[in-house]
C-alpha positions in Angstrom: 3.7 -16.0 13.2 3.4 -12.5 11.9 1.9 -12.4 8.5 2.7 -9.4 6.3 0.8 -8.9 3.1 1.2 -6.1 0.6 -0.9 -5.6 -2.5 0.0 -2.9 -5.0 -2.7 -0.3 -5.1 -2.6 2.8 -7.3 -4.5 5.8 -6.0 -6.8 7.8 -8.1 -6.1 11.0 -6.3 -3.3 13.5 -7.1 0.0 13.0 -5.6 0.8 15.5 -2.7 4.3 16.1 -4.3 2.8 17.1 -7.6 0.3 19.4 -5.8 3.2 21.1 -4.0 5.1 21.5 -7.3 2.1 23.0 -9.0 1.7 25.4 -6.0 5.4 26.4 -6.3 5.1 27.1 -10.1 1.8 28.9 -9.5 3.6 31.1 -6.9 6.4 32.0 -9.4 3.9 32.8 -12.1 1.6 34.9 -9.8 4.8 36.8 -8.6 5.9 37.5 -12.1 2.5 38.8 -13.1 2.3 40.9 -9.9 5.7 42.5 -10.8 4.5 43.3 -14.2 1.2 44.8 -13.1 2.8 46.8 -10.2 5.6 47.9 -12.6 3.0 49.1 -15.2 1.0 50.9 -12.6 3.9 52.8 -11.2 5.2 53.6 -14.6 1.9 55.0 -16.1 0.2 56.6 -12.9 0.9 60.2 -12.2 3.5 60.8 -9.5 0.9 62.8 -7.6 -1.2 59.8 -6.9 -0.3 58.6 -3.5 -1.9 55.1 -4.3 1.1 54.6 -6.5 3.3 53.8 -3.4 1.0 51.1 -2.2 0.4 49.1 -5.4 3.5 46.8 -5.1 3.0 45.9 -1.5 -0.7 45.4 -1.9 -0.2 43.0 -4.9 2.6 41.2 -3.0 0.2 40.6 0.1 -2.6 39.6 -2.2 -0.4 37.0 -4.0 0.9 35.8 -0.5 -2.7 35.3 0.8 -3.7 33.4 -2.4 -0.8 31.1 -2.0 -1.4 30.7 1.8 -5.0 29.7 1.2 -4.1 27.1 -1.5 -1.1 25.6 0.4 -2.9 24.9 3.6 -4.6 21.7 2.4 -1.1 20.4 1.4 0.3 21.3 4.8 -2.6 19.6 6.5 -2.2 16.4 4.4 1.5 16.3 4.9 1.1 16.7 8.7 -1.3 13.8 8.9 1.1 11.6 7.1 4.0 12.7 9.3 2.0 12.2 12.5 0.6 8.9 11.3 -2.9 9.8 11.9 -5.8 7.5 11.1 -7.0 8.3 7.6 -10.4 10.1 7.3 -11.9 7.5 5.2 -11.2 4.6 7.7 -13.5 3.9 10.6 -11.3 1.7 13.0 -14.4 0.6 15.0 -16.2 -0.6 11.9 -13.0 -2.4 10.7 -12.5 -4.1 14.1 -16.2 -5.1 14.3 -16.1 -6.6 10.8 -12.9 -8.5 11.6 -14.3 -9.9 14.8 -17.3 -11.3 13.0 -15.1 -13.7 11.0 -15.8 -17.3 12.1 -12.8 -18.4 14.3 -11.8 -15.0 15.6 -12.1 -14.5 19.3 -11.0 -10.8 19.2 -9.0 -8.1 17.5 -6.7 -5.8 19.5 -3.8 -3.5 19.0 -5.4 -2.3 15.8 -3.5 0.6 14.2 -4.0 2.2 10.8 -2.1 5.2 9.3 -1.0 6.6 5.9 2.5 5.8 4.7 2.2 8.1 1.7 -0.8 10.1 0.5 -2.2 7.0 -1.3 -1.1 4.0 0.8 -3.0 3.1 4.0 -1.2 0.7 6.3 -2.6 -1.4 9.2 -1.2 -3.5 12.0 -3.1 -5.7 14.3 -3.1 -8.8 16.6 -5.9 -11.4 16.2 -6.8 -13.9 18.8 -8.1 -17.0 17.0 -9.4 -20.5 18.1 -6.7 -23.0 18.2 -8.1 -25.3 15.5 -8.7 -22.7 12.9 -7.2 -22.5 9.5 -5.3 -19.2 9.6 -4.8 -19.0 5.8 -8.7 -19.2 5.3 -9.0 -16.3 7.8 -6.4 -14.3 5.9 -8.7 -14.4 2.8 -11.5 -13.1 4.8 -9.3 -10.4 6.5 -8.0 -9.4 3.0 -11.5 -8.8 1.7 -12.6 -6.8 4.6 -9.4 -4.7 4.7 -9.5 -4.1 0.9 -13.2 -3.0 1.4 -11.9 -0.3 3.7 -9.1 0.7 1.3 -6.4 -0.9 3.5 -4.0 -2.5 1.0 -0.9 -3.3 3.2 -1.1 -4.9 6.6 0.7 -6.9 9.2 -1.3 -9.4 11.2 0.0 -11.3 14.2 -2.1 -14.2 15.2 -2.5 -15.4 18.8 -3.9 -18.9 19.2 -6.1 -19.7 22.2 -5.6 -22.7 24.4 -9.3 -23.6 24.0 -12.5 -21.9 22.9 -13.6 -20.9 26.4 -10.3 -19.4 27.7 -10.6 -16.0 29.1 -8.5 -13.3 27.4 -5.8 -13.4 30.1 -5.0 -17.1 29.4 -4.1 -16.6 25.8 -0.5 -17.4 26.3 0.0 -19.4 23.2 1.5 -16.8 21.0 3.6 -17.5 17.8 5.8 -14.9 16.2 7.4 -15.6 12.9 9.8 -13.1 11.6 11.7 -13.5 8.4 14.8 -11.6 7.8 16.6 -11.5 4.6 20.2 -10.2 4.9 22.2 -10.0 1.7 
């Protein structure tokens, strides 16, 4: 049976979309200010000054560099989301080790973790458990561990062992439970 749990979690960080909108408005504002400054400089500088020709392109390049530097973190964050990279604040080895320490768990494999949006971390994993274990009790322990690592939405597929001493390749007793709601 595959168990899927989702808990609503609100992030304290700013939304990537709002950050992008702010940068867009900042770019428009800086562009307007740059036009005013270069216009006044061109208007009030004597024509004999050759620097007058370079003020507009210089201010444009300066504004472009400011916007480029401030937008790189947004591009990096959006790329990590699109590439489904493991979030920086999640140590998968540590998560796996903590999950495997739970009584009744034989091992954890196929552990994947990624960002769905900038504030929601998703995980998917398979858990080999002893045949006589109460899986719902295990789920409570898993929930605490995953929440401690800021993972608030996950799918866990249990795989039941034939007996406690079976080697890994003998775990053939796998249940899959999929619920489809079609309306």
